[in-house]
N, CA and C of each residue as an Amber inpcrd file, in Angstrom:
protein
   285
  46.7380000   7.5510000 -10.9040000  47.5820000   6.4800000 -10.7400000
  47.7280000   5.3460000 -11.6800000  48.4050000   4.7230000 -11.5240000
  48.4990000   3.4660000 -12.6120000  48.4450000   2.2610000 -12.0610000
  48.2230000   1.0920000 -12.5290000  48.0840000   0.0510000 -11.9910000
  49.1950000  -1.1090000 -12.4200000  49.7490000  -1.5360000 -11.2570000
  51.2300000  -2.6160000 -12.3010000  50.8350000  -4.0050000 -12.0230000
  51.6950000  -4.4530000 -12.4970000  51.4710000  -6.0490000 -12.7280000
  50.9360000  -6.4490000 -10.9110000  51.9420000  -6.0240000 -10.1550000
  52.1440000  -6.7180000  -8.8110000  50.4560000  -6.0740000  -8.3980000
  50.0240000  -4.7360000  -8.7110000  48.4920000  -4.3870000  -8.2880000
  47.2380000  -5.5570000  -8.5960000  47.4390000  -6.0220000 -10.0530000
  46.4310000  -6.7770000 -10.4550000  46.6330000  -8.3710000  -9.5100000
  47.5590000  -8.3940000  -9.5100000  47.8960000  -9.6690000  -8.5880000
  47.1690000  -9.6730000  -7.6780000  47.1580000  -8.4540000  -6.6050000
  46.7800000  -8.0620000  -5.2990000  45.2120000  -8.4930000  -5.3930000
  45.0950000  -7.3880000  -6.6970000  43.5370000  -7.1850000  -6.6530000
  42.5990000  -8.7530000  -6.9920000  43.1060000  -9.6550000  -7.7950000
  42.7950000 -10.7940000  -7.9380000  42.8370000 -11.9250000  -7.1540000
  43.5710000 -11.6770000  -5.9200000  43.7390000 -12.2530000  -4.8970000
  42.2840000 -12.0130000  -3.9970000  42.4800000 -10.5430000  -3.6130000
  41.3720000 -10.0620000  -2.7170000  39.8430000 -10.1210000  -3.5620000
  39.9810000 -10.2510000  -5.0880000  38.6540000 -10.6200000  -5.0830000
  38.0270000 -11.9990000  -5.4700000  39.5760000 -12.8250000  -5.3730000
  39.0840000 -14.6500000  -5.6690000  39.0330000 -14.3790000  -7.1690000
  39.7120000 -13.7960000  -7.6640000  39.7110000 -14.0960000  -9.4540000
  40.8280000 -14.9140000  -9.8710000  40.4900000 -15.7940000 -10.6420000
  42.1810000 -16.4820000 -11.0660000  42.7410000 -16.2880000 -12.8470000
  43.5460000 -15.0960000 -12.7910000  44.1480000 -14.8180000 -14.0110000
  45.3090000 -15.0750000 -14.2210000  44.9940000 -16.1430000 -15.4790000
  45.8220000 -16.7120000 -15.9050000  47.3770000 -15.5980000 -16.4700000
  48.6100000 -16.2910000 -16.1040000  49.7630000 -15.4960000 -15.9090000
  50.0240000 -14.8350000 -17.5680000  49.3460000 -15.6280000 -18.6490000
  49.8670000 -14.4950000 -19.7170000  48.5740000 -13.5110000 -20.4320000
  47.3580000 -13.8080000 -19.1270000  46.4260000 -12.3820000 -19.0690000
  46.8160000 -11.8530000 -17.9230000  47.7240000 -11.3720000 -17.5060000
  47.9610000 -10.2150000 -16.2600000  48.2160000  -9.2620000 -17.0590000
  49.1450000  -9.0950000 -17.8510000  49.2450000  -7.4650000 -18.9150000
  48.1560000  -7.2410000 -19.5080000  47.2440000  -7.9240000 -20.0350000
  45.9840000  -7.0950000 -20.5730000  44.8200000  -6.9160000 -19.4770000
  45.2110000  -7.7240000 -18.8470000  44.2560000  -7.1050000 -17.4770000
  44.8340000  -5.5100000 -16.9160000  46.1280000  -5.5230000 -16.7370000
  46.5120000  -4.4820000 -16.4340000  46.1500000  -3.2120000 -17.4910000
  46.7200000  -3.6920000 -18.4840000  45.9370000  -2.7360000 -19.3650000
  44.5790000  -2.1600000 -19.4590000  43.9780000  -3.2960000 -19.2460000
  42.1780000  -2.6820000 -18.7480000  42.0500000  -2.0580000 -17.4920000
  42.4400000  -2.6300000 -16.4190000  42.3250000  -1.7150000 -15.2530000
  42.6810000   0.0630000 -15.6100000  43.7590000  -0.0890000 -16.2000000
  44.5510000   1.2350000 -16.1910000  43.4890000   2.2270000 -17.0640000
  42.8080000   1.3760000 -18.3940000  41.9780000   2.3620000 -19.0020000
  40.3000000   2.4750000 -18.3050000  39.8790000   1.7970000 -17.5690000
  39.0210000   2.0350000 -16.5120000  39.3580000   2.8760000 -15.6430000
  40.1060000   3.1520000 -14.6750000  40.8000000   4.3960000 -14.0340000
  41.0830000   5.4540000 -15.2830000  41.2760000   5.6550000 -16.2840000
  41.5210000   6.6170000 -16.8320000  40.0710000   7.2540000 -17.1310000
  38.9530000   6.5200000 -17.3290000  37.6040000   6.3960000 -17.5850000
  37.2130000   7.8470000 -16.7880000  37.8300000   7.2160000 -15.4270000
  36.9960000   7.5510000 -14.1710000  37.4250000   8.8230000 -13.9980000
  38.8760000   8.9860000 -14.6430000  39.1600000  10.5120000 -14.4640000
  39.1820000  11.4070000 -15.1550000  38.0450000  10.9570000 -16.2930000
  37.4150000  11.8680000 -17.1960000  36.4600000  12.0430000 -16.3780000
  35.7190000  11.4960000 -15.6290000  34.4890000  11.7460000 -15.1330000
  34.7270000  12.7480000 -14.3940000  35.8710000  12.8340000 -13.8300000
  36.2520000  13.4540000 -12.6460000  36.3380000  15.0090000 -13.1380000
  36.4120000  15.2580000 -14.2880000  36.5890000  16.4830000 -15.1250000
  34.9740000  17.0860000 -15.1350000  33.8760000  16.6570000 -15.2320000
  32.9620000  17.2420000 -15.3470000  31.8660000  17.9370000 -14.0780000
  31.6090000  18.9010000 -14.7320000  31.5800000  19.8530000 -13.8060000
  29.6370000  20.0010000 -13.1430000  29.7730000  19.5580000 -12.2250000
  28.6940000  19.2570000 -11.1240000  27.9620000  19.6650000 -10.1680000
  28.4030000  20.9320000 -10.0980000  28.3940000  22.0340000  -8.8720000
  26.6660000  22.6030000  -9.3060000  26.2540000  22.8400000 -10.1290000
  24.9240000  23.3650000 -10.1020000  23.9640000  22.1970000 -10.5210000
  24.4700000  20.5890000 -10.3480000  23.0080000  19.4520000 -10.5800000
  23.2620000  19.3600000  -9.0870000  22.0270000  19.0930000  -8.3830000
  21.1240000  18.7990000  -7.9900000  21.2760000  17.0820000  -7.2610000
  21.6600000  16.8490000  -5.9800000  21.3110000  14.9560000  -6.0910000
  20.4250000  14.8290000  -6.2810000  20.3890000  13.3500000  -6.7860000
  19.1960000  12.6580000  -6.9810000  19.0460000  11.9440000  -5.9640000
  17.9480000  11.2760000  -5.6080000  17.1680000  10.1860000  -4.8020000
  16.9610000   9.3070000  -5.6050000  16.5310000   9.3620000  -6.6870000
  16.3650000   8.3760000  -8.0430000  16.4520000   8.6110000  -8.8900000
  16.6280000   8.2190000 -10.3610000  17.0490000   8.6680000 -11.6020000
  15.4620000   8.8300000 -12.2020000  14.6840000   8.1680000 -11.9860000
  12.9800000   8.2580000 -12.1060000  12.2380000   9.2610000 -11.0400000
  12.0230000  10.0160000 -12.1660000  11.1730000  11.6210000 -11.3190000
   9.4400000  11.0920000 -11.0390000   8.7860000   9.7830000 -10.9200000
   8.1990000   9.2410000 -10.7360000   8.0170000   9.3530000  -9.4250000
   6.6010000   9.8610000  -8.9580000   6.1360000   9.9900000  -7.4030000
   5.1840000   8.7750000  -7.4970000   5.4670000   8.0030000  -6.4100000
   4.7320000   6.8290000  -5.8120000   3.3040000   7.3540000  -5.4460000
   2.4460000   7.2290000  -6.1370000   0.9930000   7.4130000  -5.6290000
   0.3420000   6.6330000  -4.1370000   0.3110000   7.4380000  -3.0510000
  -0.1300000   6.4970000  -2.0580000  -1.5650000   6.3180000  -2.0830000
  -2.1610000   4.9750000  -1.8420000  -3.7520000   4.6590000  -1.5390000
  -3.7980000   3.9830000  -0.1000000  -4.8960000   3.8970000   0.0580000
  -5.4300000   3.8020000   1.1830000  -5.2280000   2.6490000   1.5290000
  -4.6890000   1.8120000   2.9630000  -4.5890000   0.4280000   3.0160000
  -5.8300000  -0.2500000   3.6280000  -6.6540000  -0.7230000   2.8300000
  -8.2320000  -1.0980000   3.1130000  -7.9320000  -2.8630000   2.9160000
  -8.3870000  -3.4590000   3.7330000  -8.9870000  -4.7910000   3.3550000
  -9.8930000  -4.9640000   2.3960000  -9.4480000  -5.8050000   1.2870000
 -10.3100000  -6.4150000   0.2470000 -10.4410000  -7.9360000   0.3500000
 -11.6640000  -8.3190000  -0.3020000 -11.7740000  -9.8410000  -0.6490000
 -11.4950000 -10.5250000   0.3710000 -11.3570000 -10.3110000   1.4920000
 -10.9330000 -10.9810000   2.8600000 -12.1610000 -12.2140000   3.2090000
 -11.6090000 -12.9170000   3.9680000 -12.4680000 -14.2280000   4.8340000
 -13.0100000 -14.8140000   3.5920000 -11.8200000 -15.6780000   2.5490000
 -12.1690000 -16.4350000   1.7370000 -11.3810000 -17.5410000   1.9460000
 -10.6020000 -17.9200000   3.1080000 -10.0450000 -18.8480000   3.5430000
 -10.5370000 -20.4390000   2.9320000 -11.9510000 -20.7690000   3.0070000
 -12.3750000 -21.6990000   2.2680000 -12.5180000 -21.8610000   0.6230000
 -12.4260000 -20.9050000   0.2640000 -12.3110000 -20.9180000  -1.1510000
 -10.5620000 -21.1890000  -1.8860000  -9.9830000 -20.6630000  -0.8780000
  -8.7070000 -20.8690000  -1.4510000  -8.4030000 -22.2150000  -1.1480000
  -8.6350000 -22.4980000  -0.2350000  -8.0140000 -23.6400000   0.2190000
  -8.4090000 -24.9630000  -0.4600000  -9.7290000 -24.9640000  -0.9860000
 -10.4700000 -25.4770000  -1.8890000  -9.4160000 -25.8810000  -3.3600000
  -8.7760000 -24.9960000  -3.6050000  -7.7610000 -25.4070000  -4.4360000
  -6.4060000 -26.2000000  -4.1220000  -6.4840000 -25.9300000  -2.7890000
  -4.7900000 -26.8930000  -2.2500000  -5.0630000 -28.7620000  -2.6810000
  -3.8500000 -29.2520000  -3.1520000  -3.9130000 -30.4180000  -3.2070000
  -4.1510000 -31.1410000  -1.6820000  -3.5070000 -30.2670000  -1.0130000
  -3.9300000 -31.2470000   0.8830000  -3.9500000 -30.2690000   1.8440000
  -4.5620000 -30.3110000   2.5270000  -5.2870000 -29.0150000   3.8000000
  -5.3370000 -29.6020000   5.0620000  -5.2050000 -29.0420000   6.0880000
  -5.0970000 -30.0990000   7.0380000  -5.4940000 -28.7530000   8.0500000
  -6.4420000 -28.9300000   9.0810000  -6.6210000 -27.7880000  10.0440000
  -7.0550000 -25.9370000   9.4990000  -7.5130000 -26.1600000   8.1480000
  -8.0060000 -24.6720000   8.0000000  -6.3470000 -24.2350000   7.0600000
  -5.5490000 -24.9600000   7.1950000  -4.3150000 -24.4650000   6.5080000
  -3.8460000 -25.2760000   5.1850000  -2.9390000 -24.9580000   4.3920000
  -2.2590000 -25.8440000   3.3510000  -1.4580000 -27.1590000   3.9400000
  -1.3760000 -28.2270000   3.4530000  -0.4900000 -28.8420000   4.1630000
   0.8220000 -29.2270000   3.0140000   1.5310000 -29.3630000   3.6450000
   3.0320000 -29.7960000   2.6320000   3.6370000 -30.7710000   2.7030000
   4.1580000 -31.6940000   1.9930000   5.4100000 -33.2490000   2.4770000
   6.2760000 -32.4880000   3.4300000   6.4470000 -33.4120000   4.2350000
   7.9490000 -33.3630000   5.4300000   9.1820000 -33.2010000   4.4000000
   9.9700000 -32.2860000   4.0610000  10.7400000 -32.3570000   4.1010000
  12.4660000 -32.2490000   4.1540000  12.1670000 -31.9950000   5.8380000
  13.1520000 -32.5540000   6.6810000  13.1700000 -33.4590000   7.5460000
  14.4680000 -34.2490000   7.2870000  14.1250000 -35.0110000   8.6030000
  14.7540000 -34.5760000   9.9740000
């Protein structure tokens, strides 16, 4: 499949790209190079390759969900510039 000038203009319109008239020929050439590269990828034999969930082979180690360092509200609020009723207070930003 080759890209022509009309297709470049259509793609530019659909993707909201502004391509100057003097750049359309270069863009057409670039799109065709990309399509040739994709065609090269189709030639790769992947029949014996298992699908991957992720490119990383690291397994995520699970840990117990335990509460640690809780009940420190007073200590945390001690750092707050403004506090009210046991919560951080911030200036009103919406009228």
